[in-house]
ZATORBA-18902 format. One record per residue: residue in three letters; z, y, x of N, C-alpha, C in turn. Coordinates in steps of 0.05 Angstrom, whole numbers, plus 5000, padded with zeros to 4 digits. Last residue first. Example, Ala and Ser with C-alpha at 12.3 -4.5 7.8 and 13.67 -1.06 7.14 Angstrom:
Ser514249555257514349795273515750015258 Ala515648865264515649105246515649345264 
END
This chain:
Leu278054873152277154863124276654573117 Gly279254833204281454853186280654833157 Asp275954403247275654623228277954613207 Val278654253308278154153281278054383262 Gly280154473356277454373355276754273328 Asp287054283354284954453364282254323363 Pro289554023291289054003320286854193328 Val293854353247291054263250290554243280 Gly298954553241298554273233295754173237 Pro296955233228299055043235298454763225 Pro290155383248292355393229294455183237 Ala288355633313288255423292290555453273 Pro285856283329287956073331287855883307 Glu279156373348281156423328283356203330 Ala277856483418277556333393279756403374 Gly275757113450277456883447277056743421 Gly272457573448271857363468273557113465 Asp274457903408271657823408271157583426 Leu279857963421279157843396276257753395 Gln279358213471280757953469280057813443 Ala276858683457275458493474276758213473 Leu280958923427278458843414276858643430 Arg284659013468285358833446282858743431 Asp281759373500282659113511283258913489 Met281259813465278859663474279559393486 Leu286659963462285259873438282759713445 Gly287560133514289059913503287759793478 Ala284060563518283660333535285160093524 Gly286360913480283660813476283060563493 Ala291261023505291160893479288460773473 Ser289361263552290961023554290960873527 Ala286861713531285261523546286761253548 Arg291261973507288961883490287361673505 Arg294262063553295361903531293161793513 Arg290862393582291562133593292661953571 Asp290562843549288162683554288762413565 Ala295963013554294862923528292362763531 Arg295963143608297762933598296862833571 Val292263563608291663323623293463093614 Arg295063933576292463823566291763563581 Gln299364033610299863923584297263803572 Arg296664273653298064013657298663883630 Gln294764743630292864543639294164273643 Asp299664993620297864923598295864713606 Glu301465063673302964893655301264813631 Thr295864993720297865143705299364963686 Phe294764663782294364673753296564833740 Gly295264583837294664853827294164873797 Ala297064113858294164163859293364433848 Met302364123845301664183873298664233876 Gln301863963791302964233797302164303826 Leu299963443795298263643782299263933789 Thr304363213820301763213833299963423822 Val308263263782308563413806305963433821 Asp306662903744306363183738306663363762 Ser303062333769305462483767304862773759 Asp299061973780299362063752301862223748 Lys299361843833297162003824297362103796 Pro305561953867303861793849301661963837 Leu306362133935306362223908304662023891 Ile306061813981308361983977308662073948 Gly301561533994303561403977306061563973 Ala297461764019299561664036301761524020 Gln294461943976293461723992295561604010 Val297762373960297362143942296361893958 Leu297262714003299962613996299762373978 Lys291762814001292862684025295662564019 Val291463093953290062833956291262683980 Thr294263563967295263383946294063103949 Ala290863804005293563724013294763523993 Asp286263883972286163713995288863624004 Val288264243934287363973925287263783949 Gln289364693967291464563951290664283943 Ala284264803988286464734006288664593991 Ala281364933941280464703958282764613976 Val283965383924284065143908283364903924 Thr287565733976285165673961285465413946 Pro294265983964292165863981289665813964 Thr298866323947296066363938294066243957 Ala304266303955302566323979299666363972 Pro306866233907306566503917304766533941 Asn304765823856305165823884304766103895 Arg308065993794305565943810306165963839 Trp313865663770312565893781309965813794 Val318365473721315965393736314465643744 Thr325265373717323065563713320765473731 Glu329564913683327964993706325865193698 Ile336064783660333464903654332064983681 Arg339964203655339264433670336364523663 Arg345163903624342263943622341464213634 Ala350463963630349163753646346163773645 Lys351964333594351764423622350364213639 Asp348864403532350264213550349864303579 Pro349365073505347964833512349564653532 Pro354465313460353165313486351665053491 Glu352765453392354465323411352965313438 Gly348965673359351765743354353665603372 Asp343565623366344965393357347965453350 Arg341866143382340365993361342165773349 Val345266293423345066463400343766303377 Trp344065873459346765903449346766073424 Leu338765973471339365723458342165743445 Ala339566473497337966463473338566203457 Leu342566313542343766483522342266483496 Arg338566013568340965873558342466043537 Met335066433581334166223562336566063551 Ala338266723617337366853592336466643572 Gln338666353658341066433644340366563617 Gln333266323674334666083664337166163648 Trp332566853693331066753670332266503658 Gly336066843737336567023715335066943690 Ala333766453770336466413760337066593736 Gly328966713782328866473766331666403755 Phe330467133815329567193788329566953770 Arg331766823861333667003849332967063820 Arg327066523872329666383869331666563854 Ile323266933875323066723855325666583850 Arg325067203920325167343894324967133871 Arg323966823959326666903954326967043927 Glu318366803955319866563949322866633944 Ala317067323972316567243945318066993937 Lys318567274026319967464009319567403980 Lys314766914042317566834043319267024026 Val310167224035310466984020313366894019 Gln311167624072311167704044311467454026 Arg310767334119313267454113313367534083 Asn305367144118307566964117310167094109 Asp301067474124302167454097304667284096 Ala299667424176300667684168301967664140 Phe297566904174300066954189301367214181 Arg292867004146294966834134297666874148 Ile290267324184290867434158293067274145 Ala289666954226291267194230292067324204 Asp286266584203288966504211290766744215 Ala281666894196282966794173285866704179 Ser281967474241281067214233282567124208 Ala280468174235282367954237281167694228 Pro275368524272276468424246278368184251 Asn276169014317275868724316277068614290 Asp277569534303274769474311274169174310 Ser281569534242281169544271278269484278 Ser284269884188282269704198281969744228 Tyr288470004134288170024163286169804172 Gly289469944080287070094088286670114117 Leu293669624066294069914064291770074074 Val291569134079292269184051292669484046 His291369114134288869174119289369224090 Pro296568974149295669254151293169314136 Ala300168574101298168584123297168874125 Val306968734087304268674079302468684103 Ser312268914088311668634093308968554082 Met313669444087313169314061312469024063 Gln314369554142316569604123316169454097 Ser309469424164311869274173314169314154 Ala306269794137305769514133308169344142 Met308170274158308670214130308269914124 Ile306170234210309070244206309770164177 Arg300670234198301870004211304869994208 Ala300270744176299570514160300770254172 Tyr301571084218303371064195302870824178 Leu296970974249299570904259301670884237 Asp293171204215293070914221295670814232 Ile294771734220295071604194294871304197 Ile293271814273296171824266296571694239 Lys287871774268289271584285292271584279 Thr286672224237286371954225287671744242 Gln287672634273289372604250289172324238 Gly283472554310286172534319288172504296 Ser278972634278279572364287282472344298 Pro277173124258279573014246280372734257 Asp274873674291274673374293277273254282 His271174244276273774114275273373814275 Ala266174454325267174394297269774244299 Pro266274964375266274674368267474634340 Phe262775574359265175424368264975134360 Gln256575824379258075684358260475534371 Gly252776434392253976174398255576064375 Val248376914415249376784391250376504399 Asp247477524447248177244450249477134425 Pro242177984434244977904431245277594434 Val237378154483237778014458240777934456 Asn235978784514237278524515237678414486 Gly234079294517232179074513233278804514 Asp237579704518236679604544234679374542 Glu238779764465237279974478236379904506 Asp237879084440239379334443237679534458 Arg233678774390234578814418236179074420 Glu235978514327234378704344235578704372 Leu235377904295237178084309235578254328 Ala234377464245233177704258235277884269 Val237977064230235176994238233877224254 Tyr243376984218242577184238239777114249 Arg244876674177244576544203243376734224 Gly245876784125243376894136242776784163 Leu250876584117248676424107245976524118 Tyr253877004139253976744151251576574143 Thr252777424105252077454133251977174147 Glu254877224059251977284060251077304089 Trp260277214072258876964067255876994068 Ala261277764078261677584101260177324097 Ala256378234055258678054050258877854073 Arg254178804093253678554079256378394075 Pro254979494084255779254098255179004081 Asn249079904073251679794063252379544078 Gly244180084086246280154104248980054095 Glu239979904058241080154050243480234067 Ala238979394078236879604082237979884075 Asp245579204103243079154088241179394093 Gln248679024165248279204142245679144129 Phe249278774213251078684191250878874167 Ala246079034248245478754243247078644219 Ser248279524257246179514237245479224230 Glu251579474301252779474274250779444252 Ser248779004349249379274338250479254310 Ala251278504393249678584369250578864360 Gly254178284435252078484441250378564418 Leu255077644410255877834431253478024436 Ile257677274359255377434367256377634387 Tyr259576614337260176874349257577004358 Arg261876174285259876274304260776544315 Gln264875574262265175854268263175934290 Pro262375114213262875184241262975484246 Ala265874964156263575114165264075194194 Gln270874714162268574564153265974694161 Phe275474984177273574924198271274754189 Phe278675084132278375294152275975244171 Glu278474624101277974884088277375094109 Ala279674234138276974234126276374504113 Gly285074354148283074384169280274394159 Val287074224098287174504107285174544129 Glu286173664099284973834078284874124086 Ile289273514142286373474144284973644123 Gly294373654121293373794145290373754148 Met294673274081294473554074293473724097 Leu295172814113292772844096292473134087 Arg300272934133297972914151295372944136 Arg303372924087303073174102300773164121 Cys302772374075301672584056301372844070 Ala305372144118302472094115301272304096 Ala310572334108309272404133306272364131 Asp311672084059311672384061310172474086 Thr311571544075309671644055309471954056 Ile315871524110313171484121311071584101 Ser319971614072319571794095316771774106 Met319571184037319171454027318671654050 Val320770764072318170774059317571054049 Glu326070884086323970884106321270904094 Pro328770844036328471104049326371114071 Thr324570373998326870444014326570724025 Ile322570063949321770333959324170443973 Glu325169633929323369583952322369843964 Ser332069793914329169803909327669723934 Lys337669343905336269573918333269553914 Gly343469153867340769113877339669373889 Val348769033851346969173833344069143841 Arg352068833888350768633870348868773851 Asp354168953946352469103928350868903911 Ala356768633981358168883973356469043953 Thr352968233988355568163977357168403968 Arg346668463961348468413983351268353972 Gln339968393936342868403933344268363960 Arg334368483924335568543950338568583947 Asn334868583854333068553878334568643903 Ala336968263795337568443817335768373841 Leu336968223730335268133751335468333774 Arg342368083688341268273707339468133727 Val343167973619342767853646341468063664 Val347267953563345568123580345567993608 Pro351367813524348667703524346667883539 Val357567673551355767893544352967793546 Val361267143520359967263543358167493534 Gly362966973472364966973494363867083519 Leu360166963425359266793447361366763469 Asn360467223375362767063386361866873408 His357267543344356167293354358267113366 Ile356368023300358667863310357567593318 Asp353468603303352568323304354768153317 Arg354069153265355568993284354668703282 Asp351169793253350969493251352769373273 Ile352470313256350670243234350369933232 Val357470763273356670483275354870413251 Glu356571383301357071243276355870963279 Trp359671803347357771583343358571433317 Gly360472513344361172253355358872053350 Gly359172973316358772973345359472713358 Ser359172953262361473073275361273073305 Glu354672663248354572953244356973093258 Ser353372173299354472263273354372563272 Pro348171773329349972013330350772093301 Leu348971063319347371313317349271553319 Cys349670403345350770653337348670873336 Met351269723345349169923345350170173333 Val354269213383354769443365352469643368 Thr355368533385353568743394353668973374 Gln361068123405359268263386357468463400 Asp363967893446364167783419362267903399 Pro362968173494362967883494363067753466 Leu358268703477360868603484360968303483 Tyr353969233483354068943484356868863494 Leu351869753445354069673462354269363460 Val346870193440347369913435349469823455 Leu345470823410346970663430347070383420 Met339971273402341771073392343070923415 Arg337371933388338071713406339871523392 Glu331772243358334572163357335071923375 Glu326972483351327972473378330872373379 Pro325972453296323872373314324872333343 Gly331772183260329972393269327972293290 Ser331571573221332771773239330771983246 Glu332270983196331471243186332971453202 Ile330070443233332370613226331370883218 Phe325570203251326570113225328970273216 Thr324670403302322970503280324070423252 Asp330570583339328470403330327070503306 Ala331671163378332371003355329970833347 Ala331271113449330371233424330971053401 Cys337470913481334570933479333871083454 Glu342070593519341670843505338670893505 Arg346270043525343470133525343270383508 Leu351169723563350469943545347570003548 Ala355969183569353369313576352769523555 Ala361168803600360268993579357569113588 Thr361568403637363768433618363068633596 Gly357467913669357868183658360168183638 Met359567493724358667533696359067823689 Arg362467293767359567323768358267343741 Ser367867293770366667093752363667093753 Arg368167703810369567443813368367223796 Ala365268143793364368003817365667723819 Asp363068353734365568233745364668053769 Trp359868943715359768683728362468603739 Met356669283665359169263679359568973689 Leu350269553664351869323660354469343677 Thr345469963630347169903652349069683644 Met339270283611341270073608342870043633 Asp334970613619336270623593338570433590 Leu333270513670333470793662334970823635 Pro332669973674335270093682335470383677 Ser329469703615329369863640332069963647 Glu329469043592330369313588330369453615 Ala326268533557326668653583327268953580 Thr329068093508327568333515328268423543 Ile329067583465329567633493327767863501 Leu331667343404330167553418330967563447 Pro330866683375332466903386330667093402 Pro325766563324327266493348328966733358 Ser326566673253325166713278326966643301 Asp328666653202328366403216326966433243 Asp331567283203330967043186330866793203 Thr330867543268330967593240330167343225 Gly334967333325332467413312332867463282 Ser340067583367339267403345336767513332 Gly338767723436339867773410338867583390 Val339267913504338867693485340167763459 Ala336168283555337968283533337268063513 Leu335668353622334668183600336768173579 Tyr334168883667336068743650334568593628 Glu333369013737332269003710334168833693 Arg333269353801334569183781333069213754 Gly330269663834332369503846333769313827 Tyr325869943816328470063813330769913827 Val321669603835321569893838324370013837 Leu323169083823322369153851322369453855 Ala324269113769326369033787325769103816 Asp319269263749321469453747323669373766 Leu316568773760315669023772317869233771 His319368403728319368373757318468633771 Ala318068603677320868593686321068573716 Leu312568523676313668793673316568803683 Ser312367973680311168133701312168423700 Ser314867813632316167763657314967923680 Glu311367913590313568103595314968053622 Asp308267453595307067713600309167913606 Phe311867063584310167023608308567273614 Leu314367203537315767233562313967213587 Asp313767283482311567353500312667393529 Asn317267083446318067333459315967423479 Ala314766613432315466803411316167073422 Glu314466353481312066453470312566653447 Ala319966223489318466383509315966503497 Ile321165903445322566153449321066333467 Glu317465483454317365633429318765903432 Ser319065273503316465403501316265573476 Leu323965053487323965263507321265423506 Glu322164663452323864873442324065103461 Ser319164323485317764483465319464703454 Ser320463963524321264243528319964423508 Asp323063313527321163493513322163783515 Arg325763173593325563143564323563353552 Gly326763223648324163133639323863093609 Asp331263463666331363173663328763063652 Ala330264013665330163883691330163573688 Trp326064293616328564153622328264003648 Arg322464903628322664623622325364513628 Phe317965443622320765353623320765063615 Ala312565733661313665563640316665533644 Glu310766143696308865993681310165833658 Leu311066753730312566563715310766413695 Asp309066983789307866913763309566693751 Leu309067363838311267263821310267213793 Arg305167623866305767343874307967223857 Glu305068133847302867963840303267673848 Glu309368373873309668293845307468103837 Leu307168493923309268293921309568193892 Ser303268863908302368633923304568413923 Glu306469263885304769093868303768853882 Val308969483931310569353910308869173893 Gly304569673961306469483972308069333951 Val302070023925300569793936302469583946 Arg306070403916305070243894303669993905 Pro306770613969308970483955308070313932 Trp301370823980302470593994304770473980 Gly297971243959299171043941300370793955 Ile298471913969297771663982299371443968 Val296272563953297572323943296572083960 Thr297073263959295773013967297472783959 His295973893934297673653932296073413940 Leu296374583941294874343948296674103948 Gly299275043934298874873911297374623916 Lys298975303983301575183975301174993951 Leu294875584004294375303998296975153991 Gln296576104015294476073995293975783987 Pro300176044058301176084030299076044009 Pro298075494101298175774093299175804065 Ile301475014137300175054111300375354104 Ser304474974183301574944185300074994159 Ile309775114166308675204191305675204190 Gly312874874125312475164125311275274150 Leu313674344115315274464137314874764139 Asp314374114050312674244069314474374090 Arg315473504018316773744030314973854052 Val312273293961312373273990313473534001 Leu314673023904314173283916314473253946 Gln311372453873313572573888312672843899 Glu307772153845308472413834310772553849 Gly306171623852304871833867305472113857 Asn309171233827306971353812305471563827 Phe312971123866311170913857308771023843 Tyr315571613870314071513893312071293885 Ala317871633818315871833826314271743850 Asp321371193821319171183802317071393809 Arg324971393857323371153864320971133846 Leu327071813825325771873851323971633859 Leu329371543783327071703778325571783803 Leu333671313811331571143799329071293793 Ala336571763826335471583847333371403836 Trp337971953775336372113793335071943815 Arg341171543752338571603740336871763760 Asp346271423768344171293782341371383773 Arg349471713732349771753760347471643776 Met348171523681347171793689347471833719 Met350871033683347971033680346771303688 Asp356171183687354971013708351971023707 Ala356771463640357071613665355871453688 Arg356171043604354171263604354371423630 Leu360670743616358070623621355870843621 Met364771093599364671003627361870893634 Gln363571163544363671393562363371303591 Val363970633526361470773523361471013543 Leu369470513536367370363549364670513549 Gly371770883500372270903529370170753545 Leu369970663452369070933459369570983489 Glu372770173452369770183453368770453462 Asp377970363449377170213472374170213475 Asp377770633399378470783424377570633449 Ser371970403362374870413368375270573393 Leu366870733326367770603350370770623353 His366670633255366570803279367570643303 Leu367270253218364870433215364670623238 Leu369169583230369669873234367070023232 Pro368869093178368069193204368469493206 Leu374768853146372268993144371469093172 Glu377568233137377568473154374868603153 Pro379868003073377868003095377968263110 Ile386167773059384368013056382368003079 Ser388767253025387567333051385667563046 Leu394767222990391967282989391067373016 Thr399566732975398666952992395666982990 Met404466562929401666532936400766782952 
END
């Protein structure tokens, strides 16, 4: 008789796991500086390099901020509104809605999209919930997470998250923790007293895939990690505009008060009654109301130099705004540039066309990531992969943001032409209704249909004769 001895989970990382941790941590630390730089430009906290020519030493601490990177990124993110998950075959999607609402994905998705645009990538981590709660789907910053990617299979092979220890773990106030995501398990570690890592939990899920999805922005075949919307061109133009604004500030400090000159004045004009020299600012504010004639009886000449005109600087800033608008694919008026002739409505819509197309591309790329994360969540919940024949769809709000009247008018024309049925869910979606509104409309239609059917049956009973009992001729009382 042979006894089966259960295999105990390792309390420490194996050599292979430790090698993965070291490699993934090095990858994460290598990209951190570039990510923090993009974050600084987005928050207006970047250090503008001074050329050391036009700025005097006394004004070295002057700091100007221009928020063009934030405006450009947020204007694109505002067009990416995730509204719902549903099955493509039209079946009941309540299980998908339950997982999404339990994880607050419709609000968290905007944070994930913003980070993906700023940093170039964002990660979605999937894990098992507690007790009977739905699976967890969390958005993780690339500042704390990285993924090892297999380009051939288009899947991750390992992922690492390093962050502050969770609140439910008894640890120090600044203690760090590691979460290593593997195809068969998720390992949570805390620093050990010996300087290594101590395993505190192993979630054996046996999925066969790493439960981490990457939302990558501006991918290329040779770069699947993604690139930020805050490109080197955007950073360069931002620095140039900030330096120009700083020049205007310096000019205001030097030339805000017009410079004056006096020719032929005696020294006593700049002294008080006791013969002491007056302060420079006191002399200026006095405006030289009283000046004595010289010994020849001539009055000193008083004049003023032309005041500083910043219009030349503002024209250059307008030029930078137009260049930045082309880089960020936004209309120039979004960045504050205005012309003498206001743009027409058609011109504004034309200027938004490129950003709308960019938003549609992001919806396609990010939508695939959200669908993969939802399939992983169903896999974790059920213990088996969902049927590949059943495809999950993500529902997004129209990124073109047309007016409600224009959307409804176009939808009505399609219905009148017979292209769309009036009771279709696609018709409601094209008219601009949200997923919640469409569900309420469907419920109202069902109630209205049931009520109409009941009224028809009652009308038939009230208006028609009672059927005669069997064996009794029509028109003869059965009693």
